[in-house]
Backbone as CSV, one residue per row, in Angstrom:
resi,resn,N_x,N_y,N_z,CA_x,CA_y,CA_z,C_x,C_y,C_z
1,MET,-6.323,7.623,0.291,-4.524,7.622,0.354,-4.368,8.143,-1.167
2,THR,-3.848,9.642,-1.294,-3.267,10.240,-2.474,-2.346,9.929,-2.453
3,ARG,-2.055,9.676,-4.300,-0.812,9.287,-4.613,-0.114,10.829,-5.863
4,LYS,0.585,11.597,-5.706,1.610,12.592,-6.614,1.996,11.884,-8.073
5,LEU,1.760,12.594,-8.880,1.804,12.018,-10.136,3.239,12.206,-10.986
6,THR,4.269,12.794,-10.093,5.522,12.982,-10.841,5.793,11.519,-11.159
7,ALA,6.740,11.560,-12.382,7.073,10.437,-12.587,8.905,11.064,-12.416
8,VAL,9.381,10.320,-11.693,11.068,10.571,-11.371,12.111,9.946,-11.780
9,PHE,12.607,10.254,-12.870,13.754,8.714,-13.624,15.330,9.759,-13.710
10,ALA,16.002,8.728,-14.113,17.382,9.299,-14.254,17.463,9.487,-15.888
11,VAL,18.244,10.442,-16.012,18.436,11.160,-17.259,19.893,10.978,-17.945
12,MET,19.696,11.075,-19.472,21.282,11.346,-19.551,21.608,12.376,-19.350
13,ALA,22.596,13.099,-19.009,22.812,14.061,-18.667,23.504,15.411,-19.818
14,ALA,24.546,14.103,-20.514,25.402,14.408,-21.880,23.953,15.173,-23.246
15,LEU,22.996,14.461,-23.308,21.660,14.223,-23.486,21.038,15.553,-23.515
16,VAL,20.843,15.565,-22.489,19.632,17.019,-21.871,20.831,18.411,-21.929
17,LEU,22.437,18.101,-21.598,23.015,19.906,-21.795,23.605,19.054,-22.697
18,GLY,24.203,18.610,-23.312,25.100,18.587,-24.515,24.740,19.635,-25.762
19,GLY,23.765,20.174,-25.918,23.718,21.315,-27.072,23.893,22.159,-26.572
20,LEU,24.213,22.740,-25.457,23.935,23.955,-24.456,24.462,25.033,-25.182
21,GLY,26.716,24.668,-25.261,27.145,25.632,-25.762,27.306,25.257,-27.502
22,SER,26.409,24.535,-28.159,27.096,25.127,-29.357,26.070,25.443,-30.237
23,SER,26.686,26.246,-31.320,26.778,27.138,-32.151,24.959,25.936,-32.654
24,ALA,25.239,25.006,-33.098,23.945,24.000,-33.609,22.945,24.378,-32.927
25,ALA,22.641,24.172,-31.555,22.020,24.684,-30.420,21.322,26.090,-30.601
26,LEU,22.317,27.030,-30.752,21.647,28.411,-30.660,20.823,28.630,-32.170
27,ALA,21.533,28.179,-33.078,20.339,27.945,-34.634,19.661,27.432,-34.214
28,ALA,19.023,26.218,-33.476,18.087,25.169,-33.740,16.583,26.284,-33.493
29,PRO,15.678,25.742,-34.255,14.464,26.522,-34.395,13.630,26.240,-32.914
30,GLN,12.964,27.409,-32.622,12.545,27.254,-31.344,11.033,25.721,-30.864
31,VAL,11.658,25.772,-30.070,10.755,24.133,-29.554,9.711,24.329,-28.893
32,PRO,8.728,23.599,-29.679,7.431,23.888,-29.504,6.786,23.201,-28.537
33,VAL,6.320,24.149,-27.419,5.527,24.040,-26.199,3.834,24.270,-26.271
34,GLY,3.210,23.430,-25.323,2.430,24.008,-25.343,1.482,23.255,-24.205
35,ALA,0.183,23.344,-23.641,-0.746,22.587,-23.174,-0.780,21.226,-23.395
36,GLY,-0.158,20.430,-22.376,-0.205,19.160,-22.515,1.137,18.428,-22.989
37,SER,2.176,19.535,-23.132,3.630,18.791,-23.500,4.383,18.169,-22.061
38,GLY,5.253,17.510,-22.762,6.124,16.782,-21.814,6.794,17.344,-21.513
39,ILE,7.417,18.238,-20.175,8.591,18.344,-19.928,9.049,17.727,-18.469
40,LEU,10.575,18.484,-18.231,11.531,17.847,-17.456,12.197,18.456,-16.484
41,VAL,12.237,18.238,-15.207,12.379,19.085,-14.491,13.737,18.644,-13.525
42,LEU,14.962,19.209,-13.794,15.851,18.444,-13.285,16.392,19.187,-11.650
43,LYS,16.256,17.548,-10.843,16.565,18.163,-9.888,18.114,17.737,-8.880
44,GLY,18.864,17.539,-10.140,20.122,17.972,-9.771,20.935,16.247,-10.156
45,GLY,22.127,16.555,-10.475,22.930,15.311,-11.353,21.888,14.853,-12.832
46,SER,21.698,13.574,-12.470,20.754,12.689,-13.856,19.786,12.676,-13.289
47,SER,19.088,13.299,-12.062,17.508,13.442,-11.899,16.882,14.059,-12.558
48,ALA,15.495,13.766,-12.744,14.713,14.251,-13.038,13.647,14.175,-13.167
49,ALA,12.127,15.309,-13.090,10.826,14.635,-12.605,10.740,14.979,-13.849
50,ALA,9.158,14.183,-14.481,8.778,14.392,-15.528,7.013,15.014,-15.095
51,CYS,6.784,15.540,-15.871,5.789,16.048,-15.684,4.901,17.017,-17.277
52,THR,4.138,17.599,-16.833,2.502,17.867,-17.800,2.521,19.595,-17.570
53,LEU,2.379,19.920,-19.279,2.708,21.768,-18.610,0.778,21.774,-19.095
54,THR,0.228,22.068,-17.877,-1.007,22.654,-17.950,-1.406,23.576,-18.901
55,ALA,-0.698,24.722,-19.323,-1.116,25.523,-20.156,-0.071,26.889,-20.502
56,ILE,0.064,27.577,-21.530,1.801,28.299,-21.769,0.732,29.453,-21.896
57,GLY,1.080,31.064,-21.670,0.370,32.310,-22.170,1.173,33.281,-21.785
58,ARG,1.013,34.464,-21.593,1.428,35.620,-21.533,1.133,36.174,-19.348
59,SER,2.201,36.947,-18.939,2.039,37.670,-17.838,1.425,38.907,-18.280
60,ARG,0.745,39.312,-17.345,-0.529,40.972,-17.559,0.863,41.791,-17.011
61,ASN,1.997,41.760,-16.832,3.495,42.761,-16.007,4.695,42.379,-16.471
62,GLY,4.328,43.055,-18.324,6.033,42.798,-18.644,5.654,41.624,-19.537
63,ASN,4.531,41.240,-20.115,4.553,40.288,-20.916,5.412,39.216,-21.035
64,LYS,5.505,38.433,-20.107,6.740,37.264,-20.175,5.853,35.670,-20.617
65,LEU,6.913,35.911,-21.490,6.268,34.147,-21.680,5.598,32.728,-20.406
66,ILE,5.185,32.893,-19.975,5.076,31.686,-18.826,4.239,30.504,-18.550
67,GLY,4.538,29.497,-17.652,3.142,28.308,-17.960,3.400,28.039,-17.025
68,ILE,2.029,26.959,-16.766,1.485,26.685,-15.336,1.934,25.062,-15.221
69,THR,2.326,24.388,-14.273,2.324,23.114,-13.913,2.108,22.651,-12.621
70,ALA,1.907,21.841,-12.408,2.015,20.671,-11.153,2.941,21.441,-10.115
71,GLY,2.844,21.581,-8.598,3.725,22.509,-7.831,4.482,21.526,-7.449
72,HIS,4.406,20.100,-7.005,5.476,19.311,-6.693,5.950,18.434,-8.065
73,CYS,6.098,18.936,-8.825,6.596,18.730,-9.985,8.268,19.670,-9.740
74,GLY,8.480,20.558,-9.177,9.881,21.903,-8.370,9.435,22.591,-8.040
75,THR,10.501,23.027,-7.618,10.995,24.452,-6.704,11.559,25.498,-7.146
76,PRO,11.150,26.998,-7.149,11.825,27.664,-8.480,13.475,27.523,-7.796
77,SER,13.757,28.118,-9.007,15.168,27.745,-9.819,15.587,26.427,-10.156
78,GLN,14.842,25.476,-10.291,14.726,24.482,-10.777,14.568,24.692,-12.342
79,ARG,15.730,24.137,-13.506,15.385,24.291,-14.755,14.858,22.996,-15.563
80,VAL,13.922,23.772,-16.674,13.006,23.313,-17.204,13.722,22.791,-18.906
81,TYR,13.205,21.568,-19.374,13.750,20.870,-20.492,12.205,20.474,-21.447
82,SER,12.285,20.754,-22.198,11.040,19.729,-23.398,11.615,18.422,-23.460
83,GLU,10.483,17.354,-22.435,10.834,15.830,-23.093,11.466,15.698,-23.885
84,VAL,10.759,15.924,-25.107,10.504,15.525,-26.218,11.849,16.081,-27.108
85,PHE,12.559,17.404,-27.260,12.969,18.304,-27.612,14.800,18.768,-26.289
86,GLN,14.828,17.350,-25.617,15.836,17.044,-24.764,17.156,18.183,-24.990
87,ASN,17.751,17.497,-26.320,18.769,18.198,-26.721,19.082,19.702,-27.130
88,ARG,17.700,19.912,-27.278,17.377,21.283,-27.663,18.061,22.643,-26.484
89,GLY,18.072,21.784,-25.104,18.702,22.610,-24.072,17.766,23.363,-23.180
90,GLN,17.683,23.913,-22.171,17.096,24.735,-21.340,15.967,25.560,-22.101
91,ILE,14.783,25.530,-21.376,13.651,25.783,-22.171,12.823,26.942,-21.177
92,GLY,13.199,27.031,-20.341,12.688,27.409,-18.851,12.811,27.642,-17.124
93,THR,12.399,28.292,-16.634,12.974,27.976,-14.966,11.538,28.396,-13.972
94,ILE,11.449,27.062,-13.283,10.321,27.478,-12.139,10.512,28.532,-11.289
95,THR,9.905,29.361,-10.993,10.045,31.049,-10.328,9.281,30.668,-9.580
96,TYR,7.686,29.690,-9.472,6.876,30.089,-8.020,6.291,28.428,-7.798
97,SER,6.590,28.244,-6.751,5.733,26.992,-6.602,4.969,27.511,-5.098
98,ALA,3.505,26.839,-5.104,2.952,26.794,-3.868,2.109,25.422,-3.600
99,ALA,3.010,25.163,-2.468,2.128,23.839,-1.604,0.639,24.150,-1.222
100,ASP,0.023,24.650,-1.170,-1.546,24.955,-0.717,-2.413,24.503,-1.879
101,LEU,-1.943,24.877,-3.419,-2.672,25.146,-4.281,-2.243,23.528,-5.247
102,ASP,-0.637,23.505,-5.084,0.097,22.227,-6.062,0.229,23.040,-6.823
103,MET,0.456,23.943,-7.382,0.833,24.765,-8.493,2.083,25.587,-8.568
104,ALA,2.806,25.539,-9.934,4.323,26.114,-9.938,3.987,27.357,-10.959
105,ILE,4.876,28.428,-11.319,5.383,28.949,-12.896,6.007,28.181,-13.395
106,ILE,6.218,28.662,-14.538,7.719,28.459,-15.104,7.430,29.480,-16.249
107,GLU,8.839,30.442,-15.971,8.836,31.264,-16.922,10.372,31.040,-17.911
108,PHE,9.631,31.214,-19.036,10.415,29.971,-20.222,11.391,31.515,-20.998
109,ASN,12.395,30.302,-21.549,13.199,31.420,-22.405,13.103,31.996,-23.772
110,GLY,14.111,32.232,-24.683,13.530,32.526,-25.968,13.438,31.047,-26.749
111,ASN,14.217,30.444,-26.041,13.866,29.034,-26.790,12.655,28.231,-27.264
112,VAL,11.302,29.330,-26.684,10.313,28.316,-26.928,9.430,28.932,-28.334
113,GLY,8.248,28.506,-28.855,7.669,28.728,-29.164,6.308,28.262,-29.512
114,PRO,5.374,29.178,-28.581,4.266,28.786,-27.658,3.347,28.389,-28.611
115,ARG,2.765,27.315,-28.650,1.488,26.645,-29.487,0.029,26.812,-28.825
116,ARG,-0.847,27.105,-29.678,-2.332,27.418,-28.598,-2.248,26.103,-29.190
117,THR,-2.606,25.169,-30.444,-2.857,24.070,-30.364,-2.055,22.973,-30.204
118,ASN,-2.192,22.208,-29.459,-0.652,20.854,-29.045,-1.538,19.554,-29.159
119,ARG,-1.109,18.664,-29.252,-1.186,16.847,-29.317,-2.657,17.062,-29.179
120,GLY,-3.640,18.004,-30.332,-4.779,17.668,-30.680,-5.468,18.593,-29.350
121,LEU,-5.106,19.437,-28.562,-5.795,20.297,-27.731,-5.868,21.394,-28.443
122,THR,-6.631,22.226,-28.077,-6.942,23.547,-28.368,-7.436,24.243,-27.275
123,ILE,-7.051,25.062,-25.964,-8.308,26.029,-24.886,-8.345,27.372,-25.425
124,THR,-9.260,27.244,-25.729,-9.910,28.863,-26.099,-9.870,29.797,-24.768
125,GLN,-10.321,28.850,-24.328,-10.639,29.648,-22.183,-10.410,29.329,-21.489
126,ILE,-9.923,30.674,-20.625,-9.938,29.782,-19.245,-11.364,30.112,-18.274
127,ASP,-11.772,29.088,-17.538,-13.473,28.954,-17.224,-13.226,28.810,-15.355
128,PRO,-13.580,29.746,-14.357,-12.894,29.819,-13.351,-13.852,29.117,-12.620
129,ARG,-14.740,28.759,-13.085,-16.167,28.130,-12.426,-15.859,25.935,-12.266
130,PRO,-16.169,26.382,-10.986,-16.045,24.429,-10.720,-17.181,23.783,-11.299
131,VAL,-16.736,22.598,-11.590,-16.952,21.779,-12.417,-18.150,20.817,-11.858
132,GLN,-18.957,20.388,-11.983,-19.696,19.632,-10.952,-20.641,18.677,-11.662
133,PHE,-20.593,17.648,-10.914,-21.102,16.272,-11.399,-22.784,16.247,-12.132
134,PRO,-23.187,16.255,-13.435,-22.262,14.941,-14.294,-21.520,14.991,-15.084
135,THR,-21.173,16.367,-15.369,-20.080,16.623,-16.822,-19.158,16.440,-16.699
136,ILE,-18.292,15.626,-18.040,-17.828,14.975,-18.663,-16.371,15.982,-18.431
137,MET,-15.209,15.764,-17.762,-13.997,16.657,-18.157,-13.126,15.484,-19.099
138,CYS,-12.156,16.161,-19.537,-11.155,15.733,-20.454,-9.247,15.812,-19.641
139,LYS,-8.663,15.557,-19.791,-7.750,15.866,-19.658,-6.318,15.554,-20.294
140,THR,-5.143,15.911,-20.671,-3.849,15.678,-22.267,-2.847,15.780,-21.796
141,GLY,-2.464,14.390,-20.854,-1.475,14.450,-20.160,-0.066,13.783,-21.077
142,ARG,1.178,13.657,-20.378,2.150,13.477,-20.919,2.153,11.793,-20.673
143,THR,1.648,11.111,-20.389,1.863,9.413,-19.817,0.819,8.913,-20.904
144,THR,-0.456,9.607,-20.544,-1.780,8.652,-20.688,-2.428,9.467,-21.866
145,GLY,-2.399,10.722,-22.565,-2.736,11.449,-23.754,-3.985,11.558,-22.900
146,GLN,-4.667,11.846,-23.908,-6.509,12.349,-23.673,-7.075,10.860,-22.991
147,THR,-7.636,11.303,-22.112,-8.793,10.344,-21.100,-9.937,11.396,-20.852
148,CYS,-10.634,10.340,-20.347,-11.862,11.217,-19.706,-13.034,10.639,-19.317
149,GLY,-13.653,12.181,-18.336,-14.353,10.742,-17.628,-15.577,11.767,-16.218
150,VAL,-15.890,11.361,-15.833,-17.209,12.131,-15.581,-16.648,12.796,-14.128
151,ALA,-16.941,13.935,-13.858,-16.870,14.688,-12.174,-17.640,14.339,-11.660
152,TRP,-17.058,13.757,-10.345,-17.482,13.857,-9.288,-18.089,14.612,-8.221
153,ALA,-17.074,15.709,-7.980,-17.610,16.696,-7.018,-15.916,18.111,-7.507
154,SER,-16.751,18.904,-7.031,-15.618,20.320,-6.939,-16.379,21.103,-6.128
155,ASP,-15.162,22.041,-5.759,-15.694,23.284,-4.437,-14.360,24.724,-5.334
156,ASN,-14.280,24.985,-4.684,-13.610,26.505,-4.652,-12.536,26.114,-5.134
157,LYS,-12.107,24.964,-4.494,-10.705,25.046,-4.774,-10.267,23.296,-5.578
158,SER,-10.668,22.330,-5.233,-10.859,21.012,-5.595,-11.536,20.442,-6.908
159,HIS,-11.176,19.028,-7.638,-12.461,18.668,-8.535,-11.624,16.992,-7.789
160,PHE,-12.921,16.581,-8.114,-13.025,14.894,-8.434,-13.200,14.585,-9.517
161,SER,-12.792,13.368,-10.102,-13.517,12.968,-11.218,-12.710,11.296,-11.202
162,GLN,-13.012,10.835,-12.768,-13.057,9.502,-13.169,-11.823,9.087,-14.631
163,MET,-11.412,10.145,-14.426,-10.043,10.132,-15.556,-9.327,9.423,-15.163
164,CYS,-8.313,8.631,-16.233,-7.588,8.092,-16.086,-6.541,8.649,-15.937
165,VAL,-5.488,8.115,-14.780,-4.371,9.870,-14.692,-3.052,8.740,-14.099
166,ILE,-2.122,8.695,-14.195,-0.892,7.828,-13.779,-0.057,8.857,-13.789
167,GLU,1.461,8.202,-13.043,2.773,9.009,-13.333,3.259,9.757,-14.352
168,GLY,3.079,11.486,-14.250,3.996,11.848,-15.315,2.820,12.641,-15.752
169,ASP,1.645,12.580,-15.640,0.525,12.877,-15.817,0.236,14.667,-15.446
170,SER,0.711,14.382,-13.864,1.096,15.799,-12.796,0.831,17.149,-13.739
171,GLY,-0.264,17.676,-13.819,-0.074,19.120,-14.428,-1.125,19.308,-15.319
172,ALA,-1.513,17.825,-16.427,-2.068,17.856,-17.453,-3.200,18.987,-17.665
173,PRO,-3.672,19.552,-18.448,-4.675,20.710,-18.404,-6.042,19.752,-18.495
174,VAL,-6.666,19.712,-17.765,-8.421,19.616,-17.340,-9.158,20.533,-18.200
175,THR,-9.487,19.801,-18.912,-10.781,20.817,-20.189,-12.173,20.110,-20.241
176,VAL,-13.072,21.158,-20.234,-14.482,20.691,-20.630,-14.702,21.726,-22.199
177,GLY,-14.478,20.797,-23.413,-14.986,21.160,-24.426,-13.401,22.228,-24.815
178,SER,-13.319,23.573,-25.274,-11.784,23.964,-25.613,-11.975,24.984,-23.927
179,ARG,-12.500,24.756,-23.133,-12.727,25.471,-21.654,-11.780,24.567,-20.983
180,LEU,-10.081,25.354,-20.479,-9.398,25.231,-18.885,-10.215,25.566,-17.732
181,VAL,-10.063,24.397,-17.028,-11.193,24.263,-15.697,-10.432,23.622,-14.732
182,GLY,-8.938,23.289,-14.952,-8.028,22.983,-14.197,-6.625,22.288,-14.326
183,MET,-5.892,21.329,-13.255,-4.730,20.772,-13.343,-4.881,19.368,-13.218
184,VAL,-4.463,18.254,-13.604,-4.638,17.533,-12.572,-3.153,17.300,-11.874
185,ASN,-3.439,16.718,-10.145,-2.280,16.098,-9.614,-1.935,15.286,-8.454
186,ALA,-3.028,14.046,-8.764,-2.963,13.231,-8.208,-4.195,11.957,-8.519
187,TYR,-4.196,11.072,-8.046,-5.379,9.971,-7.851,-5.127,9.435,-6.544
188,TYR,-6.135,8.551,-6.053,-7.015,7.729,-4.828,-6.494,6.641,-5.240
189,PHE,-5.815,5.767,-4.473,-5.669,4.197,-3.864,-5.019,3.764,-5.166
190,THR,-5.283,3.532,-6.741,-4.903,2.838,-8.007,-4.928,3.431,-8.947
191,ALA,-4.108,4.002,-9.592,-3.880,4.531,-11.109,-4.946,4.269,-12.013
192,CYS,-5.743,4.868,-12.193,-6.320,4.594,-13.319,-7.831,3.993,-13.154
193,ILE,-8.048,3.646,-11.963,-8.992,3.092,-10.979,-9.526,3.954,-10.202
194,GLY,-8.308,4.804,-9.348,-9.152,5.764,-8.050,-9.484,6.766,-8.840
195,PRO,-10.170,7.541,-7.786,-10.687,8.697,-8.623,-9.238,9.856,-8.698
196,GLU,-9.338,10.472,-9.834,-8.408,11.930,-9.900,-8.475,12.705,-9.233
197,THR,-7.862,13.644,-8.752,-8.197,14.916,-7.653,-6.850,15.647,-8.703
198,GLY,-7.589,17.262,-8.723,-6.672,18.468,-9.036,-6.966,19.534,-8.431
199,THR,-6.113,20.448,-8.966,-7.048,22.333,-8.697,-7.301,22.542,-9.671
200,ASN,-8.682,23.153,-9.223,-9.460,24.092,-10.223,-8.876,25.070,-10.694
201,ILE,-9.066,25.881,-11.873,-8.251,26.834,-12.522,-8.097,28.424,-12.138
202,GLY,-10.054,28.752,-10.625,-10.073,29.432,-10.578,-8.807,29.984,-9.491
203,PRO,-8.559,28.975,-8.724,-7.740,29.386,-7.430,-6.576,29.786,-8.083
204,ILE,-5.836,29.321,-9.597,-4.652,28.934,-9.604,-4.321,30.312,-10.603
205,MET,-5.512,31.060,-11.088,-5.379,32.143,-11.671,-5.370,33.934,-10.547
206,ASN,-6.256,33.243,-9.861,-6.237,34.003,-8.312,-4.536,34.236,-7.999
207,ARG,-4.221,33.333,-7.772,-2.523,33.542,-7.000,-1.544,34.276,-8.066
208,ILE,-2.072,33.492,-9.644,-1.220,34.308,-10.462,-0.893,35.541,-10.111
209,ALA,-2.489,36.404,-10.248,-2.540,37.716,-10.312,-2.107,38.468,-9.228
210,ARG,-1.441,37.411,-7.856,-0.925,38.463,-6.496,0.778,38.067,-6.505
211,THR,1.388,37.235,-7.933,2.672,37.258,-7.853,3.466,38.287,-9.220
212,GLN,4.900,38.149,-8.744,5.309,38.877,-9.777,4.803,39.748,-11.181
213,TYR,4.236,38.439,-11.734,3.603,38.409,-13.107,1.920,38.924,-13.841
214,GLY,1.425,39.314,-12.099,0.203,39.940,-12.311,-0.882,39.682,-12.654
215,GLY,-0.807,38.400,-13.526,-2.214,37.510,-13.953,-1.415,36.967,-15.352
216,PHE,-2.179,35.858,-15.965,-2.186,35.123,-16.802,-2.976,35.510,-17.934
217,ARG,-2.279,35.451,-19.040,-3.489,35.427,-20.201,-3.067,34.316,-21.328
218,LEU,-4.234,33.636,-22.136,-3.392,32.495,-23.121,-2.780,33.000,-24.392
219,ILE,-2.520,32.549,-24.804,-1.670,32.821,-26.241,-2.712,33.164,-27.110
């Protein structure tokens, strides 16, 4: 049995939405966002899904500021907020979601200040090659921070590893050194004990290339 890692909880609507119309919110500095940042995807009312941003970068068509996260975190048109800076207002909108790869694209707005280094993680390149046993992979998640473990197996779509992940880590960047190789999507059986599984970055990059964005490049 696999278990997806979206953490769904109630949020205070006044806290999340309160600053949207104020001059103070408009004058606030940009919200720092980078790989490993915690994000909230509003589901309606006061319900939100907490997930992790895989990466932030630019589109190849139109130079839009976009990000990647797990597909089960949200669907197109749902609003995205920073978990840490909720009172700064909306930072983006999910514009694409694919169940087959369990990946989604977020288009960010002008409130965002993209960070190449975030939470001690710097991603310098995208590596589409499947990671094989016994490589050690690491992830930086919103809930459990950085954890590492051996890669048990990988193919042209998914990987399986012994990294500790729990709810809220969905979308967390999976790295080998400073290379982005995939994202976290789920675990088997028991959190932090059962194997982690996620989508490799190669098929995600190929999919983004077929969307309106024409591709993805790191900041």
